[in-house]
PDB file of N, CA, C and O in Angstrom, chain B, residues numbered from 101:
ATOM      1  N   UNK B 101     -16.542  45.363  25.287  1.00  0.00           N
ATOM      2  CA  UNK B 101     -15.726  44.617  24.474  1.00  0.00           C
ATOM      3  C   UNK B 101     -14.225  45.464  23.973  1.00  0.00           C
ATOM      4  O   UNK B 101     -14.221  46.630  23.580  1.00  0.00           O
ATOM      5  N   UNK B 102     -13.475  44.928  24.045  1.00  0.00           N
ATOM      6  CA  UNK B 102     -12.809  45.713  23.219  1.00  0.00           C
ATOM      7  C   UNK B 102     -12.556  45.365  21.396  1.00  0.00           C
ATOM      8  O   UNK B 102     -12.992  44.233  21.182  1.00  0.00           O
ATOM      9  N   UNK B 103     -12.272  45.690  20.735  1.00  0.00           N
ATOM     10  CA  UNK B 103     -11.778  45.360  18.640  1.00  0.00           C
ATOM     11  C   UNK B 103     -11.039  43.687  19.451  1.00  0.00           C
ATOM     12  O   UNK B 103     -11.661  42.636  19.605  1.00  0.00           O
ATOM     13  N   UNK B 104     -10.070  43.874  19.705  1.00  0.00           N
ATOM     14  CA  UNK B 104      -8.480  42.499  20.290  1.00  0.00           C
ATOM     15  C   UNK B 104      -9.301  41.418  21.251  1.00  0.00           C
ATOM     16  O   UNK B 104      -8.847  40.315  21.553  1.00  0.00           O
ATOM     17  N   UNK B 105     -10.149  41.756  21.530  1.00  0.00           N
ATOM     18  CA  UNK B 105     -10.913  40.152  22.462  1.00  0.00           C
ATOM     19  C   UNK B 105     -11.856  39.727  21.755  1.00  0.00           C
ATOM     20  O   UNK B 105     -12.215  38.566  21.952  1.00  0.00           O
ATOM     21  N   UNK B 106     -12.693  40.716  20.492  1.00  0.00           N
ATOM     22  CA  UNK B 106     -13.320  40.169  19.964  1.00  0.00           C
ATOM     23  C   UNK B 106     -13.606  39.499  18.694  1.00  0.00           C
ATOM     24  O   UNK B 106     -14.493  38.904  18.081  1.00  0.00           O
ATOM     25  N   UNK B 107     -12.001  40.036  18.593  1.00  0.00           N
ATOM     26  CA  UNK B 107     -11.080  38.450  17.167  1.00  0.00           C
ATOM     27  C   UNK B 107     -10.715  37.978  17.884  1.00  0.00           C
ATOM     28  O   UNK B 107     -10.938  36.826  17.512  1.00  0.00           O
ATOM     29  N   UNK B 108      -9.803  37.823  19.626  1.00  0.00           N
ATOM     30  CA  UNK B 108      -9.233  36.527  20.058  1.00  0.00           C
ATOM     31  C   UNK B 108     -10.290  35.670  20.047  1.00  0.00           C
ATOM     32  O   UNK B 108     -10.116  34.454  19.959  1.00  0.00           O
ATOM     33  N   UNK B 109     -12.086  36.502  20.182  1.00  0.00           N
ATOM     34  CA  UNK B 109     -12.905  34.938  20.911  1.00  0.00           C
ATOM     35  C   UNK B 109     -13.385  34.417  19.141  1.00  0.00           C
ATOM     36  O   UNK B 109     -13.347  33.305  18.615  1.00  0.00           O
ATOM     37  N   UNK B 110     -13.720  35.462  18.719  1.00  0.00           N
ATOM     38  CA  UNK B 110     -14.131  34.969  17.182  1.00  0.00           C
ATOM     39  C   UNK B 110     -12.595  33.775  16.096  1.00  0.00           C
ATOM     40  O   UNK B 110     -12.675  32.925  15.210  1.00  0.00           O
ATOM     41  N   UNK B 111     -11.770  34.224  16.639  1.00  0.00           N
ATOM     42  CA  UNK B 111     -10.541  33.224  15.934  1.00  0.00           C
ATOM     43  C   UNK B 111     -10.437  32.291  15.658  1.00  0.00           C
ATOM     44  O   UNK B 111     -10.171  31.640  14.649  1.00  0.00           O
ATOM     45  N   UNK B 112     -10.915  32.016  17.720  1.00  0.00           N
ATOM     46  CA  UNK B 112     -10.497  30.560  18.682  1.00  0.00           C
ATOM     47  C   UNK B 112     -11.998  30.056  18.048  1.00  0.00           C
ATOM     48  O   UNK B 112     -11.996  28.938  17.534  1.00  0.00           O
ATOM     49  N   UNK B 113     -12.962  30.629  18.054  1.00  0.00           N
ATOM     50  CA  UNK B 113     -14.457  29.558  17.560  1.00  0.00           C
ATOM     51  C   UNK B 113     -14.123  29.484  16.430  1.00  0.00           C
ATOM     52  O   UNK B 113     -14.360  28.343  16.036  1.00  0.00           O
ATOM     53  N   UNK B 114     -13.535  30.304  15.396  1.00  0.00           N
ATOM     54  CA  UNK B 114     -12.974  29.569  13.767  1.00  0.00           C
ATOM     55  C   UNK B 114     -12.362  28.306  14.456  1.00  0.00           C
ATOM     56  O   UNK B 114     -12.677  27.116  14.429  1.00  0.00           O
ATOM     57  N   UNK B 115     -11.751  28.738  14.844  1.00  0.00           N
ATOM     58  CA  UNK B 115     -10.261  27.633  14.824  1.00  0.00           C
ATOM     59  C   UNK B 115     -11.140  26.436  15.144  1.00  0.00           C
ATOM     60  O   UNK B 115     -11.515  25.673  14.253  1.00  0.00           O
ATOM     61  N   UNK B 116     -11.498  26.260  16.543  1.00  0.00           N
ATOM     62  CA  UNK B 116     -12.420  24.612  17.211  1.00  0.00           C
ATOM     63  C   UNK B 116     -13.468  24.126  16.125  1.00  0.00           C
ATOM     64  O   UNK B 116     -13.604  22.911  15.980  1.00  0.00           O
ATOM     65  N   UNK B 117     -14.523  25.359  15.035  1.00  0.00           N
ATOM     66  CA  UNK B 117     -15.261  25.072  14.155  1.00  0.00           C
ATOM     67  C   UNK B 117     -14.076  24.401  13.013  1.00  0.00           C
ATOM     68  O   UNK B 117     -14.298  23.227  12.717  1.00  0.00           O
ATOM     69  N   UNK B 118     -13.011  24.963  12.443  1.00  0.00           N
ATOM     70  CA  UNK B 118     -12.793  24.146  11.115  1.00  0.00           C
ATOM     71  C   UNK B 118     -11.765  23.027  12.044  1.00  0.00           C
ATOM     72  O   UNK B 118     -11.403  22.098  11.323  1.00  0.00           O
ATOM     73  N   UNK B 119     -11.263  22.937  13.394  1.00  0.00           N
ATOM     74  CA  UNK B 119     -10.870  21.854  13.526  1.00  0.00           C
ATOM     75  C   UNK B 119     -11.342  20.628  13.848  1.00  0.00           C
ATOM     76  O   UNK B 119     -10.672  19.612  13.663  1.00  0.00           O
ATOM     77  N   UNK B 120     -12.939  20.620  14.530  1.00  0.00           N
ATOM     78  CA  UNK B 120     -14.336  19.817  14.192  1.00  0.00           C
ATOM     79  C   UNK B 120     -14.138  19.166  12.643  1.00  0.00           C
ATOM     80  O   UNK B 120     -14.025  17.981  12.330  1.00  0.00           O
ATOM     81  N   UNK B 121     -14.137  20.691  11.563  1.00  0.00           N
ATOM     82  CA  UNK B 121     -15.158  20.054  10.401  1.00  0.00           C
ATOM     83  C   UNK B 121     -13.732  19.289   9.836  1.00  0.00           C
ATOM     84  O   UNK B 121     -14.029  18.594   8.864  1.00  0.00           O
ATOM     85  N   UNK B 122     -11.950  19.197  10.231  1.00  0.00           N
ATOM     86  CA  UNK B 122     -11.213  18.617   9.406  1.00  0.00           C
ATOM     87  C   UNK B 122     -10.546  17.177  10.006  1.00  0.00           C
ATOM     88  O   UNK B 122      -9.838  16.257   9.596  1.00  0.00           O
ATOM     89  N   UNK B 123     -11.347  17.653  11.440  1.00  0.00           N
ATOM     90  CA  UNK B 123     -11.042  15.938  11.967  1.00  0.00           C
ATOM     91  C   UNK B 123     -12.097  14.516  12.087  1.00  0.00           C
ATOM     92  O   UNK B 123     -11.871  13.351  12.416  1.00  0.00           O
ATOM     93  N   UNK B 124     -13.926  15.586  11.444  1.00  0.00           N
ATOM     94  CA  UNK B 124     -14.981  14.900  10.691  1.00  0.00           C
ATOM     95  C   UNK B 124     -14.284  14.610   9.137  1.00  0.00           C
ATOM     96  O   UNK B 124     -14.452  13.443   8.783  1.00  0.00           O
ATOM     97  N   UNK B 125     -13.917  15.027   8.657  1.00  0.00           N
ATOM     98  CA  UNK B 125     -13.337  14.965   6.632  1.00  0.00           C
ATOM     99  C   UNK B 125     -12.382  14.176   7.295  1.00  0.00           C
ATOM    100  O   UNK B 125     -13.039  13.613   8.171  1.00  0.00           O
ATOM    101  N   UNK B 126     -10.884  13.703   7.414  1.00  0.00           N
ATOM    102  CA  UNK B 126     -10.306  12.816   8.457  1.00  0.00           C
ATOM    103  C   UNK B 126     -11.169  11.253   8.553  1.00  0.00           C
ATOM    104  O   UNK B 126     -11.176  10.170   7.968  1.00  0.00           O
ATOM    105  N   UNK B 127     -11.790  11.869   9.573  1.00  0.00           N
ATOM    106  CA  UNK B 127     -12.165  10.109  10.215  1.00  0.00           C
ATOM    107  C   UNK B 127     -13.127   9.519   8.456  1.00  0.00           C
ATOM    108  O   UNK B 127     -13.063   8.493   7.779  1.00  0.00           O
ATOM    109  N   UNK B 128     -13.818  10.649   8.352  1.00  0.00           N
ATOM    110  CA  UNK B 128     -14.449  10.118   7.159  1.00  0.00           C
ATOM    111  C   UNK B 128     -13.688   9.578   5.618  1.00  0.00           C
ATOM    112  O   UNK B 128     -14.316   8.909   4.797  1.00  0.00           O
ATOM    113  N   UNK B 129     -12.541   9.919   5.462  1.00  0.00           N
ATOM    114  CA  UNK B 129     -11.551   9.533   4.341  1.00  0.00           C
ATOM    115  C   UNK B 129     -11.054   8.398   4.817  1.00  0.00           C
ATOM    116  O   UNK B 129     -11.112   7.445   4.040  1.00  0.00           O
ATOM    117  N   UNK B 130     -10.499   8.182   6.049  1.00  0.00           N
ATOM    118  CA  UNK B 130     -10.172   6.776   6.612  1.00  0.00           C
ATOM    119  C   UNK B 130     -10.949   6.019   6.578  1.00  0.00           C
ATOM    120  O   UNK B 130     -10.388   4.927   6.497  1.00  0.00           O
ATOM    121  N   UNK B 131     -12.336   5.876   6.596  1.00  0.00           N
ATOM    122  CA  UNK B 131     -13.618   4.767   6.387  1.00  0.00           C
ATOM    123  C   UNK B 131     -13.776   4.736   4.862  1.00  0.00           C
ATOM    124  O   UNK B 131     -13.699   3.642   4.304  1.00  0.00           O
ATOM    125  N   UNK B 132     -13.980   5.791   4.177  1.00  0.00           N
ATOM    126  CA  UNK B 132     -13.821   4.926   2.621  1.00  0.00           C
ATOM    127  C   UNK B 132     -12.620   4.706   2.289  1.00  0.00           C
ATOM    128  O   UNK B 132     -12.769   4.284   1.142  1.00  0.00           O
ATOM    129  N   UNK B 133     -11.198   4.695   2.558  1.00  0.00           N
ATOM    130  CA  UNK B 133     -10.015   4.299   2.279  1.00  0.00           C
ATOM    131  C   UNK B 133     -10.152   2.595   2.614  1.00  0.00           C
ATOM    132  O   UNK B 133      -9.997   1.726   1.757  1.00  0.00           O
ATOM    133  N   UNK B 134     -10.414   2.391   3.781  1.00  0.00           N
ATOM    134  CA  UNK B 134     -10.721   1.318   4.270  1.00  0.00           C
ATOM    135  C   UNK B 134     -11.820   0.624   3.798  1.00  0.00           C
ATOM    136  O   UNK B 134     -11.875  -0.602   3.703  1.00  0.00           O
ATOM    137  N   UNK B 135     -12.423   1.162   3.594  1.00  0.00           N
ATOM    138  CA  UNK B 135     -13.914   0.325   2.909  1.00  0.00           C
ATOM    139  C   UNK B 135     -13.214   0.154   1.534  1.00  0.00           C
ATOM    140  O   UNK B 135     -13.505  -0.889   0.949  1.00  0.00           O
ATOM    141  N   UNK B 136     -12.211   1.118   0.819  1.00  0.00           N
ATOM    142  CA  UNK B 136     -12.320   0.617  -0.377  1.00  0.00           C
ATOM    143  C   UNK B 136     -11.141  -0.265  -0.639  1.00  0.00           C
ATOM    144  O   UNK B 136     -10.835  -0.379  -1.826  1.00  0.00           O
ATOM    145  N   UNK B 137     -10.527  -0.815   0.108  1.00  0.00           N
ATOM    146  CA  UNK B 137      -9.077  -1.442   0.343  1.00  0.00           C
ATOM    147  C   UNK B 137      -9.743  -2.633   0.875  1.00  0.00           C
ATOM    148  O   UNK B 137      -9.243  -3.659   0.415  1.00  0.00           O
ATOM    149  N   UNK B 138     -10.672  -2.827   1.662  1.00  0.00           N
ATOM    150  CA  UNK B 138     -11.297  -3.830   2.074  1.00  0.00           C
ATOM    151  C   UNK B 138     -12.224  -4.938   1.085  1.00  0.00           C
ATOM    152  O   UNK B 138     -12.174  -6.168   1.049  1.00  0.00           O
ATOM    153  N   UNK B 139     -12.980  -4.079   0.397  1.00  0.00           N
ATOM    154  CA  UNK B 139     -14.368  -4.504   0.067  1.00  0.00           C
ATOM    155  C   UNK B 139     -14.372  -4.506  -1.630  1.00  0.00           C
ATOM    156  O   UNK B 139     -14.901  -5.328  -2.379  1.00  0.00           O
ATOM    157  N   UNK B 140     -13.344  -2.904  -2.075  1.00  0.00           N
ATOM    158  CA  UNK B 140     -14.181  -2.648  -3.580  1.00  0.00           C
ATOM    159  C   UNK B 140     -12.610  -3.716  -4.731  1.00  0.00           C
ATOM    160  O   UNK B 140     -12.595  -4.355  -5.783  1.00  0.00           O
ATOM    161  N   UNK B 141     -11.525  -3.300  -3.615  1.00  0.00           N
ATOM    162  CA  UNK B 141     -10.204  -3.702  -4.113  1.00  0.00           C
ATOM    163  C   UNK B 141     -10.063  -5.322  -4.490  1.00  0.00           C
ATOM    164  O   UNK B 141      -9.367  -5.610  -5.464  1.00  0.00           O
ATOM    165  N   UNK B 142     -10.562  -6.133  -3.909  1.00  0.00           N
ATOM    166  CA  UNK B 142     -10.299  -7.698  -3.554  1.00  0.00           C
ATOM    167  C   UNK B 142     -11.358  -8.626  -4.784  1.00  0.00           C
ATOM    168  O   UNK B 142     -11.259  -9.697  -5.382  1.00  0.00           O
ATOM    169  N   UNK B 143     -12.484  -7.367  -4.708  1.00  0.00           N
ATOM    170  CA  UNK B 143     -13.467  -8.030  -5.661  1.00  0.00           C
ATOM    171  C   UNK B 143     -12.935  -7.376  -7.356  1.00  0.00           C
ATOM    172  O   UNK B 143     -12.871  -7.920  -8.459  1.00  0.00           O
ATOM    173  N   UNK B 144     -12.672  -6.183  -6.944  1.00  0.00           N
ATOM    174  CA  UNK B 144     -11.444  -5.747  -8.484  1.00  0.00           C
ATOM    175  C   UNK B 144     -10.788  -6.374  -9.416  1.00  0.00           C
ATOM    176  O   UNK B 144     -10.831  -6.651 -10.614  1.00  0.00           O
ATOM    177  N   UNK B 145      -9.773  -6.589  -7.871  1.00  0.00           N
ATOM    178  CA  UNK B 145      -8.553  -7.402  -8.426  1.00  0.00           C
ATOM    179  C   UNK B 145      -8.691  -9.084  -9.022  1.00  0.00           C
ATOM    180  O   UNK B 145      -8.196  -9.743  -9.936  1.00  0.00           O
ATOM    181  N   UNK B 146      -9.565  -9.279  -8.031  1.00  0.00           N
ATOM    182  CA  UNK B 146     -10.663 -11.105  -9.125  1.00  0.00           C
ATOM    183  C   UNK B 146     -10.775 -11.179 -10.015  1.00  0.00           C
ATOM    184  O   UNK B 146     -10.245 -12.066 -10.684  1.00  0.00           O
ATOM    185  N   UNK B 147     -11.827  -9.917 -10.657  1.00  0.00           N
ATOM    186  CA  UNK B 147     -12.085  -9.771 -12.045  1.00  0.00           C
ATOM    187  C   UNK B 147     -10.992  -9.359 -12.690  1.00  0.00           C
ATOM    188  O   UNK B 147     -10.857  -9.809 -13.827  1.00  0.00           O
ATOM    189  N   UNK B 148     -10.154  -8.614 -12.280  1.00  0.00           N
ATOM    190  CA  UNK B 148      -8.570  -8.824 -13.279  1.00  0.00           C
ATOM    191  C   UNK B 148      -7.962  -9.992 -13.540  1.00  0.00           C
ATOM    192  O   UNK B 148      -7.690 -10.402 -14.668  1.00  0.00           O
ATOM    193  N   UNK B 149      -7.720 -10.591 -12.424  1.00  0.00           N
ATOM    194  CA  UNK B 149      -6.653 -11.885 -12.632  1.00  0.00           C
ATOM    195  C   UNK B 149      -8.186 -12.404 -12.928  1.00  0.00           C
ATOM    196  O   UNK B 149      -8.779 -11.338 -13.100  1.00  0.00           O
ATOM    197  N   UNK B 150      -8.994 -13.285 -13.056  1.00  0.00           N
ATOM    198  CA  UNK B 150      -9.780 -13.964 -13.662  1.00  0.00           C
ATOM    199  C   UNK B 150     -10.133 -13.360 -15.564  1.00  0.00           C
ATOM    200  O   UNK B 150     -10.990 -13.870 -16.286  1.00  0.00           O
ATOM    201  N   UNK B 151      -9.533 -12.613 -15.825  1.00  0.00           N
ATOM    202  CA  UNK B 151     -10.514 -11.737 -16.990  1.00  0.00           C
ATOM    203  C   UNK B 151      -9.551 -12.226 -18.598  1.00  0.00           C
ATOM    204  O   UNK B 151      -8.496 -11.876 -19.127  1.00  0.00           O
ATOM    205  N   UNK B 152     -10.310 -12.898 -18.802  1.00  0.00           N
ATOM    206  CA  UNK B 152     -10.130 -13.699 -19.978  1.00  0.00           C
ATOM    207  C   UNK B 152     -10.021 -15.343 -19.997  1.00  0.00           C
ATOM    208  O   UNK B 152     -10.272 -16.072 -20.956  1.00  0.00           O
ATOM    209  N   UNK B 153      -9.604 -15.711 -18.756  1.00  0.00           N
ATOM    210  CA  UNK B 153      -9.674 -17.462 -18.452  1.00  0.00           C
ATOM    211  C   UNK B 153     -10.936 -17.739 -18.302  1.00  0.00           C
ATOM    212  O   UNK B 153     -11.887 -17.056 -17.923  1.00  0.00           O
ATOM    213  N   UNK B 154     -10.753 -19.695 -18.919  1.00  0.00           N
ATOM    214  CA  UNK B 154     -12.135 -20.514 -18.921  1.00  0.00           C
ATOM    215  C   UNK B 154     -12.958 -20.304 -17.675  1.00  0.00           C
ATOM    216  O   UNK B 154     -11.957 -20.498 -16.984  1.00  0.00           O
ATOM    217  N   UNK B 155     -13.717 -20.122 -16.946  1.00  0.00           N
ATOM    218  CA  UNK B 155     -14.083 -20.515 -15.447  1.00  0.00           C
ATOM    219  C   UNK B 155     -15.160 -21.420 -15.799  1.00  0.00           C
ATOM    220  O   UNK B 155     -16.099 -21.082 -16.520  1.00  0.00           O
ATOM    221  N   UNK B 156     -15.032 -22.484 -15.325  1.00  0.00           N
ATOM    222  CA  UNK B 156     -15.688 -23.681 -15.099  1.00  0.00           C
ATOM    223  C   UNK B 156     -16.994 -23.301 -13.797  1.00  0.00           C
ATOM    224  O   UNK B 156     -18.184 -23.473 -14.062  1.00  0.00           O
ATOM    225  N   UNK B 157     -16.637 -22.902 -12.740  1.00  0.00           N
ATOM    226  CA  UNK B 157     -17.766 -22.928 -11.727  1.00  0.00           C
ATOM    227  C   UNK B 157     -17.999 -21.994 -11.723  1.00  0.00           C
ATOM    228  O   UNK B 157     -17.738 -21.619 -10.580  1.00  0.00           O
ATOM    229  N   UNK B 158     -18.615 -20.657 -12.633  1.00  0.00           N
ATOM    230  CA  UNK B 158     -19.312 -19.876 -12.827  1.00  0.00           C
ATOM    231  C   UNK B 158     -20.412 -20.449 -13.758  1.00  0.00           C
ATOM    232  O   UNK B 158     -21.546 -19.981 -13.661  1.00  0.00           O
ATOM    233  N   UNK B 159     -20.159 -21.406 -14.629  1.00  0.00           N
ATOM    234  CA  UNK B 159     -21.117 -21.843 -15.283  1.00  0.00           C
ATOM    235  C   UNK B 159     -22.094 -22.643 -14.646  1.00  0.00           C
ATOM    236  O   UNK B 159     -21.827 -23.460 -13.765  1.00  0.00           O
ATOM    237  N   UNK B 160     -23.497 -22.354 -15.194  1.00  0.00           N
ATOM    238  CA  UNK B 160     -24.253 -23.343 -14.545  1.00  0.00           C
ATOM    239  C   UNK B 160     -24.698 -24.839 -15.108  1.00  0.00           C
ATOM    240  O   UNK B 160     -25.358 -24.851 -16.147  1.00  0.00           O
ATOM    241  N   UNK B 161     -24.449 -25.787 -14.631  1.00  0.00           N
ATOM    242  CA  UNK B 161     -24.353 -26.898 -14.577  1.00  0.00           C
ATOM    243  C   UNK B 161     -25.848 -27.042 -14.838  1.00  0.00           C
ATOM    244  O   UNK B 161     -26.749 -26.441 -14.252  1.00  0.00           O
ATOM    245  N   UNK B 162     -26.008 -28.301 -16.212  1.00  0.00           N
ATOM    246  CA  UNK B 162     -27.028 -28.763 -16.425  1.00  0.00           C
ATOM    247  C   UNK B 162     -28.044 -30.044 -15.565  1.00  0.00           C
ATOM    248  O   UNK B 162     -27.530 -31.099 -15.191  1.00  0.00           O
ATOM    249  N   UNK B 163     -29.608 -29.706 -15.340  1.00  0.00           N
ATOM    250  CA  UNK B 163     -29.821 -30.399 -13.937  1.00  0.00           C
ATOM    251  C   UNK B 163     -30.810 -31.600 -14.567  1.00  0.00           C
ATOM    252  O   UNK B 163     -31.808 -31.408 -15.261  1.00  0.00           O
ATOM    253  N   UNK B 164     -30.188 -33.065 -14.079  1.00  0.00           N
ATOM    254  CA  UNK B 164     -30.475 -34.015 -15.025  1.00  0.00           C
ATOM    255  C   UNK B 164     -31.748 -34.272 -13.638  1.00  0.00           C
ATOM    256  O   UNK B 164     -31.625 -33.825 -12.497  1.00  0.00           O
ATOM    257  N   UNK B 165     -33.050 -35.196 -14.217  1.00  0.00           N
ATOM    258  CA  UNK B 165     -34.052 -35.809 -13.464  1.00  0.00           C
ATOM    259  C   UNK B 165     -34.140 -36.957 -13.333  1.00  0.00           C
ATOM    260  O   UNK B 165     -34.158 -37.730 -14.291  1.00  0.00           O
ATOM    261  N   UNK B 166     -34.216 -37.332 -12.059  1.00  0.00           N
ATOM    262  CA  UNK B 166     -34.067 -38.487 -11.832  1.00  0.00           C
ATOM    263  C   UNK B 166     -35.297 -39.608 -12.123  1.00  0.00           C
ATOM    264  O   UNK B 166     -36.417 -39.112 -11.993  1.00  0.00           O
ATOM    265  N   UNK B 167     -35.274 -41.223 -12.545  1.00  0.00           N
ATOM    266  CA  UNK B 167     -36.105 -41.344 -12.843  1.00  0.00           C
ATOM    267  C   UNK B 167     -37.022 -41.616 -11.161  1.00  0.00           C
ATOM    268  O   UNK B 167     -36.618 -41.303 -10.041  1.00  0.00           O
ATOM    269  N   UNK B 168     -38.029 -42.137 -11.456  1.00  0.00           N
ATOM    270  CA  UNK B 168     -39.313 -42.758 -10.389  1.00  0.00           C
ATOM    271  C   UNK B 168     -38.535 -43.863 -10.109  1.00  0.00           C
ATOM    272  O   UNK B 168     -37.630 -44.089  -9.305  1.00  0.00           O
ATOM    273  N   UNK B 169     -39.459 -44.895 -11.500  1.00  0.00           N
ATOM    274  CA  UNK B 169     -39.046 -46.102 -11.385  1.00  0.00           C
ATOM    275  C   UNK B 169     -38.118 -46.862 -11.897  1.00  0.00           C
ATOM    276  O   UNK B 169     -38.576 -47.405 -12.902  1.00  0.00           O
ATOM    277  N   UNK B 170     -36.943 -47.194 -11.681  1.00  0.00           N
ATOM    278  CA  UNK B 170     -36.171 -48.088 -11.522  1.00  0.00           C
ATOM    279  C   UNK B 170     -36.072 -48.767 -12.431  1.00  0.00           C
ATOM    280  O   UNK B 170     -36.302 -49.546 -11.506  1.00  0.00           O
ATOM    281  N   UNK B 171     -35.897 -49.671 -13.886  1.00  0.00           N
ATOM    282  CA  UNK B 171     -36.011 -50.292 -14.926  1.00  0.00           C
ATOM    283  C   UNK B 171     -35.296 -51.702 -14.688  1.00  0.00           C
ATOM    284  O   UNK B 171     -35.772 -52.777 -15.052  1.00  0.00           O
ATOM    285  N   UNK B 172     -33.996 -51.520 -13.976  1.00  0.00           N
ATOM    286  CA  UNK B 172     -33.891 -53.115 -13.544  1.00  0.00           C
ATOM    287  C   UNK B 172     -34.371 -53.201 -12.395  1.00  0.00           C
ATOM    288  O   UNK B 172     -34.006 -54.339 -12.102  1.00  0.00           O
ATOM    289  N   UNK B 173     -35.200 -52.642 -11.098  1.00  0.00           N
ATOM    290  CA  UNK B 173     -35.919 -53.753 -10.522  1.00  0.00           C
ATOM    291  C   UNK B 173     -37.057 -54.226 -10.996  1.00  0.00           C
ATOM    292  O   UNK B 173     -37.864 -53.817 -11.831  1.00  0.00           O
ATOM    293  N   UNK B 174     -36.953 -55.515 -10.059  1.00  0.00           N
ATOM    294  CA  UNK B 174     -38.108 -56.125 -10.635  1.00  0.00           C
ATOM    295  C   UNK B 174     -39.120 -55.826  -9.969  1.00  0.00           C
ATOM    296  O   UNK B 174     -40.191 -55.800 -10.576  1.00  0.00           O
ATOM    297  N   UNK B 175     -39.101 -55.547  -8.695  1.00  0.00           N
ATOM    298  CA  UNK B 175     -40.123 -55.050  -8.109  1.00  0.00           C
ATOM    299  C   UNK B 175     -41.564 -53.716  -8.336  1.00  0.00           C
ATOM    300  O   UNK B 175     -42.401 -53.555  -7.447  1.00  0.00           O
TER     301      UNK B 175
END
């Protein structure tokens, strides 16, 4: 095998491995960007919008027990 042929085979193999790694890296990065935009960003934005506001929805309501016997019922 001549040195030229060896370098040609080695460079194409290195190119293929690099392209494969690069494609995996790009795909993973895109997945993380999509996850950030659609999952984390709305939660963070909701936190920023409601920051400093008195929101009564998140407060726990006090539970009142019902009476088993009605005082007004004569039976």
